[in-house]
C-alpha positions as a Python dict, from the first residue, in 0.01 Angstrom:
ca = {
    (1, 'X'): (0, 0, 0),
    (2, 'X'): (27, -379, -120),
    (3, 'X'): (30, -443, -473),
    (4, 'X'): (-309, -516, -641),
    (5, 'X'): (-430, -857, -734),
    (6, 'X'): (-410, -872, -1129),
    (7, 'X'): (-715, -1056, -1292),
    (8, 'X'): (-697, -1147, -1668),
    (9, 'X'): (-1019, -1246, -1819),
    (10, 'X'): (-1135, -1326, -2154),
    (11, 'X'): (-1318, -1533, -2391),
    (12, 'X'): (-1231, -1881, -2490),
    (13, 'X'): (-920, -1931, -2733),
    (14, 'X'): (-805, -1557, -2691),
    (15, 'X'): (-475, -1635, -2543),
    (16, 'X'): (-514, -1541, -2152),
    (17, 'X'): (-263, -1806, -2056),
    (18, 'X'): (-14, -1663, -2301),
    (19, 'X'): (-54, -1333, -2183),
    (20, 'X'): (11, -1432, -1811),
    (21, 'X'): (296, -1600, -1871),
    (22, 'X'): (445, -1326, -2069),
    (23, 'X'): (348, -1078, -1783),
    (24, 'X'): (470, -1279, -1525),
    (25, 'X'): (824, -1282, -1701),
    (26, 'X'): (802, -897, -1704),
    (27, 'X'): (721, -890, -1308),
    (28, 'X'): (999, -1129, -1240),
    (29, 'X'): (1249, -864, -1439),
    (30, 'X'): (1146, -630, -1185),
    (31, 'X'): (1196, -876, -878),
    (32, 'X'): (839, -996, -807),
    (33, 'X'): (721, -1355, -760),
    (34, 'X'): (394, -1400, -941),
    (35, 'X'): (175, -1698, -936),
    (36, 'X'): (-135, -1805, -1136),
    (37, 'X'): (-462, -1906, -994),
    (38, 'X'): (-706, -2021, -1243),
    (39, 'X'): (-1077, -1916, -1244),
    (40, 'X'): (-1191, -2180, -1507),
    (41, 'X'): (-1475, -2414, -1398),
    (42, 'X'): (-1350, -2698, -1611),
    (43, 'X'): (-956, -2653, -1591),
    (44, 'X'): (-963, -2780, -1249),
    (45, 'X'): (-1044, -3141, -1365),
    (46, 'X'): (-672, -3325, -1407),
    (47, 'X'): (-849, -3605, -1693),
    (48, 'X'): (-986, -3294, -1920),
    (49, 'X'): (-649, -3088, -2006),
    (50, 'X'): (-716, -3082, -2353),
    (51, 'X'): (-1057, -3004, -2416),
    (52, 'X'): (-1060, -2735, -2132),
    (53, 'X'): (-716, -2563, -2258),
    (54, 'X'): (-541, -2605, -1958),
    (55, 'X'): (-201, -2485, -1921),
    (56, 'X'): (49, -2737, -2040),
    (57, 'X'): (352, -2897, -1836),
    (58, 'X'): (591, -2681, -2028),
    (59, 'X'): (391, -2341, -1971),
    (60, 'X'): (354, -2443, -1608),
    (61, 'X'): (732, -2434, -1573),
    (62, 'X'): (724, -2088, -1695),
    (63, 'X'): (456, -1968, -1465),
    (64, 'X'): (340, -2176, -1172),
    (65, 'X'): (-65, -2241, -1152),
    (66, 'X'): (-276, -2337, -868),
    (67, 'X'): (-634, -2525, -894),
    (68, 'X'): (-553, -2652, -1236),
    (69, 'X'): (-569, -3004, -1272),
    (70, 'X'): (-654, -3055, -886),
    (71, 'X'): (-929, -3286, -885),
    (72, 'X'): (-1079, -3568, -1038),
    (73, 'X'): (-1349, -3576, -1304),
    (74, 'X'): (-1522, -3838, -1057),
    (75, 'X'): (-1540, -3554, -782),
    (76, 'X'): (-1825, -3291, -739),
    (77, 'X'): (-1725, -2965, -762),
    (78, 'X'): (-1907, -2652, -743),
    (79, 'X'): (-1854, -2245, -739),
    (80, 'X'): (-1853, -2233, -363),
    (81, 'X'): (-1594, -2477, -337),
    (82, 'X'): (-1366, -2328, -578),
    (83, 'X'): (-1438, -1948, -415),
    (84, 'X'): (-1320, -2088, -110),
    (85, 'X'): (-994, -2240, -262),
    (86, 'X'): (-928, -1936, -456),
    (87, 'X'): (-940, -1718, -132),
    (88, 'X'): (-700, -1947, 28),
    (89, 'X'): (-467, -1925, -248),
    (90, 'X'): (-505, -1581, -317),
    (91, 'X'): (-457, -1500, 70),
    (92, 'X'): (-149, -1709, 83),
    (93, 'X'): (10, -1559, -203),
    (94, 'X'): (-13, -1218, -107),
    (95, 'X'): (110, -1314, 277),
    (96, 'X'): (418, -1469, 114),
    (97, 'X'): (473, -1146, -82),
    (98, 'X'): (387, -1313, -413),
    (99, 'X'): (163, -1115, -689),
    (100, 'X'): (-163, -1310, -769),
    (101, 'X'): (-254, -1333, -1132),
    (102, 'X'): (-613, -1447, -1149),
    (103, 'X'): (-670, -1583, -1491),
    (104, 'X'): (-983, -1752, -1649),
    (105, 'X'): (-1272, -1729, -1845),
    (106, 'X'): (-1577, -1838, -1617),
    (107, 'X'): (-1741, -1512, -1530),
    (108, 'X'): (-1922, -1655, -1184),
    (109, 'X'): (-1576, -1816, -1097),
    (110, 'X'): (-1399, -1523, -1140),
    (111, 'X'): (-1675, -1288, -950),
    (112, 'X'): (-1667, -1560, -652),
    (113, 'X'): (-1277, -1529, -662),
    (114, 'X'): (-1249, -1201, -610),
    (115, 'X'): (-1567, -1107, -381),
    (116, 'X'): (-1714, -1274, -88),
    (117, 'X'): (-2036, -1410, -239),
    (118, 'X'): (-2300, -1569, -12),
    (119, 'X'): (-2381, -1918, -140),
    (120, 'X'): (-2764, -2003, -21),
    (121, 'X'): (-2962, -2305, 41),
    (122, 'X'): (-3185, -2452, -263),
    (123, 'X'): (-3487, -2248, -330),
    (124, 'X'): (-3849, -2322, -251),
    (125, 'X'): (-4026, -2571, -468),
    (126, 'X'): (-4271, -2304, -569),
    (127, 'X'): (-4004, -2146, -782),
    (128, 'X'): (-3943, -2450, -972),
    (129, 'X'): (-4331, -2469, -985),
    (130, 'X'): (-4341, -2101, -1137),
    (131, 'X'): (-4077, -2173, -1396),
    (132, 'X'): (-4234, -2488, -1510),
    (133, 'X'): (-4573, -2298, -1572),
    (134, 'X'): (-4340, -2033, -1746),
    (135, 'X'): (-4200, -2300, -1957),
    (136, 'X'): (-4556, -2442, -2068),
    (137, 'X'): (-4683, -2078, -2137),
    (138, 'X'): (-4358, -1909, -2288),
    (139, 'X'): (-4181, -2191, -2442),
    (140, 'X'): (-3832, -2345, -2413),
    (141, 'X'): (-3646, -2111, -2667),
    (142, 'X'): (-3770, -1767, -2439),
    (143, 'X'): (-3630, -1952, -2113),
    (144, 'X'): (-3329, -2040, -2276),
    (145, 'X'): (-3267, -1697, -2399),
    (146, 'X'): (-3307, -1550, -2083),
    (147, 'X'): (-3056, -1775, -1919),
    (148, 'X'): (-2812, -1718, -2202),
    (149, 'X'): (-2869, -1323, -2129),
    (150, 'X'): (-2827, -1360, -1750),
    (151, 'X'): (-2562, -1627, -1717),
    (152, 'X'): (-2403, -1679, -2068),
    (153, 'X'): (-2155, -1934, -1874),
    (154, 'X'): (-2414, -2144, -1758),
    (155, 'X'): (-2588, -2145, -2081),
    (156, 'X'): (-2295, -2264, -2279),
    (157, 'X'): (-2274, -2600, -2083),
    (158, 'X'): (-2673, -2645, -2162),
    (159, 'X'): (-2822, -2807, -2458),
    (160, 'X'): (-3079, -2550, -2569),
    (161, 'X'): (-3334, -2794, -2594),
    (162, 'X'): (-3268, -2965, -2261),
    (163, 'X'): (-3564, -2832, -2071),
    (164, 'X'): (-3497, -2987, -1737),
    (165, 'X'): (-3150, -2833, -1706),
    (166, 'X'): (-3281, -2482, -1858),
    (167, 'X'): (-3507, -2473, -1558),
    (168, 'X'): (-3278, -2570, -1309),
    (169, 'X'): (-3031, -2324, -1395),
    (170, 'X'): (-3283, -2043, -1394),
    (171, 'X'): (-3397, -2169, -1044),
    (172, 'X'): (-3033, -2139, -934),
    (173, 'X'): (-3007, -1784, -1070),
    (174, 'X'): (-3342, -1694, -901),
    (175, 'X'): (-3234, -1841, -577),
    (176, 'X'): (-2936, -1578, -589),
    (177, 'X'): (-3167, -1275, -674),
    (178, 'X'): (-3437, -1355, -422),
    (179, 'X'): (-3172, -1384, -119),
    (180, 'X'): (-2862, -1248, -219),
    (181, 'X'): (-2908, -1031, -520),
    (182, 'X'): (-2613, -763, -345),
    (183, 'X'): (-2376, -1037, -286),
    (184, 'X'): (-2412, -1190, -649),
    (185, 'X'): (-2329, -845, -792),
    (186, 'X'): (-2042, -725, -560),
    (187, 'X'): (-1793, -719, -839),
    (188, 'X'): (-1964, -493, -1053),
    (189, 'X'): (-1985, -217, -733),
    (190, 'X'): (-1616, -273, -674),
    (191, 'X'): (-1650, -426, -343),
    (192, 'X'): (-1385, -693, -361),
    (193, 'X'): (-1197, -872, -113),
    (194, 'X'): (-829, -749, -218),
    (195, 'X'): (-741, -433, -433),
    (196, 'X'): (-768, -555, -764),
    (197, 'X'): (-687, -474, -1157),
    (198, 'X'): (-899, -630, -1395),
    (199, 'X'): (-807, -659, -1757),
    (200, 'X'): (-1067, -789, -1992),
    (201, 'X'): (-914, -909, -2328),
    (202, 'X'): (-1122, -845, -2629),
    (203, 'X'): (-1048, -905, -3010),
    (204, 'X'): (-1207, -881, -3359),
    (205, 'X'): (-1497, -1154, -3351),
    (206, 'X'): (-1393, -1298, -3671),
    (207, 'X'): (-1026, -1369, -3559),
    (208, 'X'): (-1130, -1487, -3248),
    (209, 'X'): (-1356, -1748, -3467),
    (210, 'X'): (-1074, -1830, -3661),
    (211, 'X'): (-887, -1924, -3376),
    (212, 'X'): (-1123, -2124, -3232),
    (213, 'X'): (-1144, -2337, -3528),
    (214, 'X'): (-779, -2384, -3524),
    (215, 'X'): (-779, -2474, -3165),
    (216, 'X'): (-1054, -2720, -3193),
    (217, 'X'): (-857, -2914, -3486),
    (218, 'X'): (-541, -2898, -3264),
    (219, 'X'): (-740, -3049, -2981),
    (220, 'X'): (-845, -3346, -3205),
    (221, 'X'): (-480, -3400, -3330),
    (222, 'X'): (-375, -3417, -2929),
    (223, 'X'): (-614, -3689, -2858),
    (224, 'X'): (-940, -3510, -2711),
    (225, 'X'): (-1171, -3790, -2831),
    (226, 'X'): (-951, -4044, -2676),
    (227, 'X'): (-951, -3810, -2363),
    (228, 'X'): (-1336, -3764, -2321),
    (229, 'X'): (-1400, -4104, -2406),
    (230, 'X'): (-1192, -4230, -2113),
    (231, 'X'): (-1302, -3962, -1868),
    (232, 'X'): (-1657, -4043, -1971),
    (233, 'X'): (-1615, -4382, -1766),
    (234, 'X'): (-1583, -4209, -1466),
    (235, 'X'): (-1726, -3873, -1493),
    (236, 'X'): (-1943, -3697, -1246),
    (237, 'X'): (-2221, -3448, -1333),
    (238, 'X'): (-2049, -3132, -1312),
    (239, 'X'): (-1708, -3255, -1512),
    (240, 'X'): (-1954, -3364, -1813),
    (241, 'X'): (-2095, -3034, -1858),
    (242, 'X'): (-1774, -2913, -1981),
    (243, 'X'): (-1785, -2749, -2326),
    (244, 'X'): (-1713, -3016, -2593),
    (245, 'X'): (-1770, -3304, -2364),
    (246, 'X'): (-2117, -3444, -2509),
    (247, 'X'): (-1986, -3331, -2893),
    (248, 'X'): (-1652, -3516, -2871),
    (249, 'X'): (-1860, -3837, -2729),
    (250, 'X'): (-2069, -3799, -3032),
    (251, 'X'): (-1772, -3735, -3244),
    (252, 'X'): (-1948, -3419, -3397),
    (253, 'X'): (-1679, -3176, -3419),
    (254, 'X'): (-1861, -2930, -3632),
    (255, 'X'): (-2105, -2879, -3319),
    (256, 'X'): (-1826, -2849, -3085),
    (257, 'X'): (-1687, -2557, -3323),
    (258, 'X'): (-2019, -2395, -3350),
    (259, 'X'): (-2085, -2416, -2982),
    (260, 'X'): (-1757, -2276, -2860),
    (261, 'X'): (-1808, -1979, -3140),
    (262, 'X'): (-2137, -1924, -2949),
    (263, 'X'): (-1995, -1933, -2619),
    (264, 'X'): (-1703, -1690, -2705),
    (265, 'X'): (-1956, -1471, -2873),
    (266, 'X'): (-2167, -1427, -2537),
    (267, 'X'): (-1867, -1392, -2341),
    (268, 'X'): (-1721, -1098, -2566),
    (269, 'X'): (-2062, -906, -2517),
    (270, 'X'): (-2049, -978, -2161),
    (271, 'X'): (-1714, -842, -2059),
    (272, 'X'): (-1755, -546, -2298),
    (273, 'X'): (-2020, -423, -2019),
    (274, 'X'): (-1812, -510, -1746),
    (275, 'X'): (-1813, -216, -1502),
    (276, 'X'): (-1456, -126, -1409),
    (277, 'X'): (-1259, -339, -1589),
    (278, 'X'): (-996, -245, -1834),
    (279, 'X'): (-1053, -376, -2207),
    (280, 'X'): (-769, -452, -2382),
    (281, 'X'): (-805, -514, -2758),
    (282, 'X'): (-571, -761, -2851),
    (283, 'X'): (-650, -778, -3235),
    (284, 'X'): (-335, -686, -3337),
    (285, 'X'): (-117, -736, -3050),
    (286, 'X'): (108, -1053, -2947),
    (287, 'X'): (79, -1182, -2603),
    (288, 'X'): (419, -1012, -2528),
    (289, 'X'): (284, -678, -2651),
    (290, 'X'): (-44, -745, -2435),
    (291, 'X'): (163, -824, -2126),
    (292, 'X'): (386, -497, -2195),
    (293, 'X'): (55, -290, -2220),
    (294, 'X'): (-80, -416, -1890),
    (295, 'X'): (252, -354, -1729),
    (296, 'X'): (257, 3, -1848),
    (297, 'X'): (-111, 47, -1718),
    (298, 'X'): (-21, -77, -1385),
    (299, 'X'): (273, 155, -1378),
    (300, 'X'): (87, 455, -1477),
    (301, 'X'): (-233, 375, -1263),
    (302, 'X'): (-418, 424, -1604),
    (303, 'X'): (-457, 302, -1974),
    (304, 'X'): (-158, 285, -2198),
    (305, 'X'): (-107, 586, -2434),
    (306, 'X'): (60, 597, -2773),
    (307, 'X'): (336, 838, -2833),
    (308, 'X'): (111, 1146, -2881),
    (309, 'X'): (-88, 1078, -2576),
    (310, 'X'): (-418, 910, -2672),
    (311, 'X'): (-523, 572, -2611),
    (312, 'X'): (-471, 360, -2931),
    (313, 'X'): (-754, 153, -3054),
    (314, 'X'): (-609, -160, -2939),
    (315, 'X'): (-476, -49, -2625),
    (316, 'X'): (-655, -21, -2289),
    (317, 'X'): (-1015, 131, -2245),
    (318, 'X'): (-1220, 127, -1961),
    (319, 'X'): (-1541, -65, -1918),
    (320, 'X'): (-1853, 145, -1772),
    (321, 'X'): (-1892, 259, -1443),
    (322, 'X'): (-1588, 229, -1200),
    (323, 'X'): (-1253, 368, -1343),
    (324, 'X'): (-927, 195, -1341),
    (325, 'X'): (-941, -47, -1054),
    (326, 'X'): (-1107, -213, -800),
    (327, 'X'): (-1055, -141, -431),
    (328, 'X'): (-1155, -365, -115),
}
């Protein structure tokens, strides 16, 4: 049986790239040839490496990354396009005997990369009419709360006071539910395209917030404001939705930190409920130690244990529902 795809998922700022690089080194020591495939909705834009936390040139010398910096901010892009590209990259790597490491923090893009989602046409105009009625009756705050609960990745890119975009996002969600509910949720049933092990990185929330604060400060030092100002001259609608784009254009660093913390909080809450995922609490672990734990879990086909045979608090735990792995 072919070795499974390894998916490494987690909130912004948790260190997914570093873990993937360390894991790749361990796999090479065993004679494997790993390759990373990004499932980050914004790292695809070549003009935004700083604010999207894309792997640096040095990091990419340690582990080859695909679908990072592959298009311009002027280009339109969506999850269907990314899904098709991921499928080509994953299938191509497997056919060459390489181990795909699917890495990122965008939930919908992860699902699309690992499954065969159906992407349906725009909804009937009556859907928007009904949502507009709900907006008038229930208020924008309630609609945004629903969006944040159902699609935290999408909500993080939208200002909670932007009624038009909130309604459009909910409209898109209802499109999937009305005609392709089963396809939208396939990942949670384990019906993936290729055998896959999904490792979800989690961390103490306050520690993550500290990392986010430091990361934003580092972004500013690296020239994030100049990066966004330059990109804004040609950026299309989708690229301009990147977390931090509007905040940096306005020079509002504190809002960027606050919005990033909120986004990370939603990511952590969501992935802890992810059926079939193997949760890796990295609170007390370095990237190298985390990678070692993942490798041990792969070798034993189950969670890593300490010397007494019991799972450590910062070791691997299963999310609800499916057990240790996804199978196609």
